[in-house]
Every structure is written in structure tokens, then in C-alpha cells.
C-alpha positions in Angstrom: -4.1 -36.0 15.6 -1.2 -37.9 14.0 -3.4 -40.9 13.1 -5.9 -38.6 11.4 -3.2 -36.8 9.5 -1.8 -40.2 8.5 -5.3 -41.4 7.3 -5.8 -38.2 5.3 -2.4 -38.5 3.7 -3.1 -42.2 2.9 -6.5 -41.3 1.3 -4.9 -38.5 -0.7 -2.2 -40.8 -1.9 -4.7 -43.5 -2.8 -6.8 -41.0 -4.7 -3.8 -39.7 -6.6 -2.9 -43.3 -7.5 -6.4 -44.0 -8.6 -6.4 -41.0 -10.9 -3.1 -42.0 -12.4 -4.3 -45.5 -13.0 -7.5 -44.3 -14.5 -5.5 -42.1 -16.8 -3.3 -45.0 -17.8 -6.3 -47.1 -18.6 -7.9 -44.3 -20.6 -4.6 -43.8 -22.5 -4.5 -47.5 -23.4 -8.2 -47.4 -24.5 -7.6 -44.2 -26.5 -4.5 -45.6 -28.2 -6.6 -48.6 -29.3 -9.3 -46.2 -30.6 -6.6 -44.2 -32.5 -5.3 -47.3 -34.1 -8.8 -48.3 -35.2 -9.5 -44.8 -36.6 -6.2 -45.0 -38.6 -7.1 -48.4 -39.9 -10.5 -47.2 -41.0 -9.1 -44.1 -42.7 -6.6 -46.4 -44.5 -9.3 -48.9 -45.5 -11.5 -46.1 -46.8 -8.7 -44.5 -48.8 -7.8 -47.9 -50.3 -11.5 -48.6 -51.2 -11.8 -45.2 -52.8 -8.5 -45.0 -54.7 -6.9 -48.4 -55.1 -9.9 -50.0 -56.9 -10.7 -47.2 -59.3 -8.8 -48.8 -62.2 -10.5 -52.1 -61.7 -13.9 -50.5 -61.6 -13.2 -48.5 -64.7 -12.2 -51.6 -66.6 -15.3 -53.4 -65.4 -17.5 -50.6 -66.6 -15.7 -50.1 -69.9 -15.9 -53.8 -70.9 -17.1 -54.3 -74.4 -18.5 -57.8 -74.1 -19.8 -60.1 -71.3 -16.6 -62.1 -71.2 -14.5 -59.0 -70.5 -17.0 -57.8 -67.9 -16.9 -61.1 -66.1 -13.1 -61.1 -66.2 -13.0 -57.6 -64.8 -15.6 -58.5 -62.1 -13.6 -61.6 -61.2 -10.4 -59.5 -61.0 -12.2 -57.3 -58.4 -13.5 -60.0 -56.2 -10.2 -61.5 -55.0 -8.4 -58.3 -53.9 -11.6 -57.0 -52.3 -12.0 -60.2 -50.3 -8.4 -60.2 -49.3 -8.7 -56.6 -48.2 -11.8 -57.4 -46.2 -10.1 -60.3 -44.5 -7.0 -58.2 -43.8 -9.2 -55.5 -42.4 -10.9 -58.0 -40.1 -7.6 -59.4 -38.9 -6.3 -55.9 -38.2 -9.4 -54.9 -36.2 -9.1 -58.2 -34.3 -5.4 -57.5 -33.6 -6.1 -54.0 -32.3 -9.0 -55.2 -30.1 -6.9 -58.1 -28.8 -3.9 -55.8 -28.0 -6.0 -53.2 -26.3 -7.9 -55.8 -24.3 -4.7 -57.5 -23.3 -3.3 -54.1 -22.0 -6.5 -53.4 -20.1 -6.7 -56.9 -18.7 -3.1 -56.8 -17.6 -3.6 -53.6 -15.7 -6.8 -54.8 -14.1 -5.2 -58.1 -13.1 -2.2 -56.3 -11.6 -4.6 -54.1 -9.5 -6.6 -57.1 -8.5 -3.5 -59.0 -7.4 -2.4 -55.9 -5.5 -5.8 -55.6 -3.8 -5.8 -59.3 -3.0 -2.4 -59.1 -1.5 -3.5 -56.1 0.7 -6.6 -57.9 1.8 -4.6 -61.0 2.7 -2.2 -58.9 4.7 -5.1 -57.1 6.5 -6.7 -60.5 7.2 -3.5 -61.9 8.6 -3.0 -58.8 10.7 -6.6 -59.2 12.0 -6.0 -62.8 12.8 -2.8 -62.0 14.8 -4.7 -59.5 16.9 -7.9 -61.7 17.3 -9.0 -62.8 20.7 -7.9 -66.2 21.9 -10.1 -69.1 20.8 -11.0 -67.5 17.4 -8.2 -69.3 15.5 -10.6 -71.9 14.1 -13.0 -69.2 12.7 -10.0 -67.5 11.0 -8.8 -70.8 9.6 -12.2 -71.5 8.1 -12.4 -68.0 6.6 -8.9 -68.2 5.3 -9.6 -71.6 3.8 -12.7 -70.2 2.1 -10.8 -67.3 0.7 -8.1 -69.5 -0.6 -10.7 -71.8 -2.2 -12.4 -68.8 -3.9 -9.0 -67.5 -5.2 -8.2 -71.0 -6.6 -11.6 -71.1 -8.3 -11.1 -67.7 -9.8 -7.7 -68.7 -11.1 -9.2 -71.9 -12.6 -12.0 -69.9 -14.2 -9.5 -67.4 -15.6 -7.4 -70.2 -17.1 -10.5 -71.8 -18.6 -11.6 -68.5 -20.1 -8.1 -68.0 -21.5 -8.2 -71.4 -23.2 -11.7 -70.7 -24.6 -10.4 -67.4 -26.1 -7.4 -69.2 -27.6 -9.7 -71.8 -29.1 -12.0 -69.2 -30.5 -9.0 -67.3 -32.0 -7.8 -70.5 -33.7 -11.3 -71.2 -35.1 -11.6 -67.6 -36.3 -8.3 -67.9 -38.1 -9.3 -71.2 -39.6 -12.6 -69.8 -40.8 -10.8 -66.8 -42.3 -8.3 -69.0 -44.1 -11.2 -71.1 -45.4 -13.1 -68.1 -46.7 -10.0 -66.7 -48.4 -9.3 -70.1 -49.9 -12.9 -70.3 -51.2 -12.5 -66.8 -52.8 -9.3 -67.8 -54.4 -10.8 -71.1 -55.8 -13.9 -69.3 -57.0 -12.0 -66.6 -58.8 -9.6 -69.2 -60.3 -12.6 -71.2 -61.7 -14.1 -68.0 -63.3 -10.9 -67.2 -65.2 
């Protein structure tokens, strides 16, 4: 009866922990969503109110030269705002993803540790002569863990490279806009 009570208590504790962890993950995801909504509200407000004077001057131009100058004056700030918006979205997504990944990796490490402990306990209580089978299984588990770590490291390097390339492309785009608007003036 005590073993059953212990198992029920363990199950209840595990369920309570799972709910708490799910709530923490949901809170992280929701915080990222809130940041994205705030960014979108700010971007919309800026698009509606910050450019009104520039649009007014573009529409009230008296000759083609003034119209072109007003249009050119609009392009650079709008491009800079678009690039800043993209960077902010990327930063929010990266931050939220990092939080979720960190929590997931912690849980996986915890589960891996528990599985290793259970396997070691099973190996201690195994019948005589089964040591070689457990050694092979343990070797396979270790090899798979090493392969996963290697894949994770490779994926991290690929993400870092993609980030650098995105930053470089953004800088080139902004540089092109600056050069283009400078030539039109």
C-alpha cells in the first residue's frame, strides 16, 4: 500500500511540475507576443503620424524638382524604419526562441540524467552475465548523445552564420538606400 501511495504522490508531483513548466513556457511565448504587438502598435503609430509632414510636403510640391526632393526625403527614413522594424522583430523572435530553447534543453538534460540513472540502476540489478549487453547499450546511448550534441553545435553555428549574413544584407540594403537618396539630392 505504501508503494502505491508513493507512486500516486510521485505522479501528482510530476503532473504539478509539468503544469508549472507549461505555464512558464506559455508565459515566455506570451511575453514575446506582447513585445511583438507593442512593436507593431509603435510602427503603425509612427507610419501614421511621423510621416504626415513629409507626405504633405510631397503632395504640395509646386514643381517636379520639389516633388522629387520631397519623395527622396521620404525614402530614406521609411527604409531605415523598415530595417529597424525588421531588426526588432528578429530580436524579439531570437530572445523568445532562446528562452524556450533554454527551458527545453534544461528539461531534456534533466530527463537524460534521470534515464541514465535508471539505466545504471537497472544495470546494477541485472542478472550475472548481462554486463556486455548493458555495456553495448550504454555505448550506443553515449554515442547518440554525442551525435545530438554535435548536431546541436552545428545548428548553432549555422544560425550564427545566418544571423551574420542577415545583418550584412540589412546593412547593404540600408547603404544602398542612403547612396540612392544621396544621388537624387
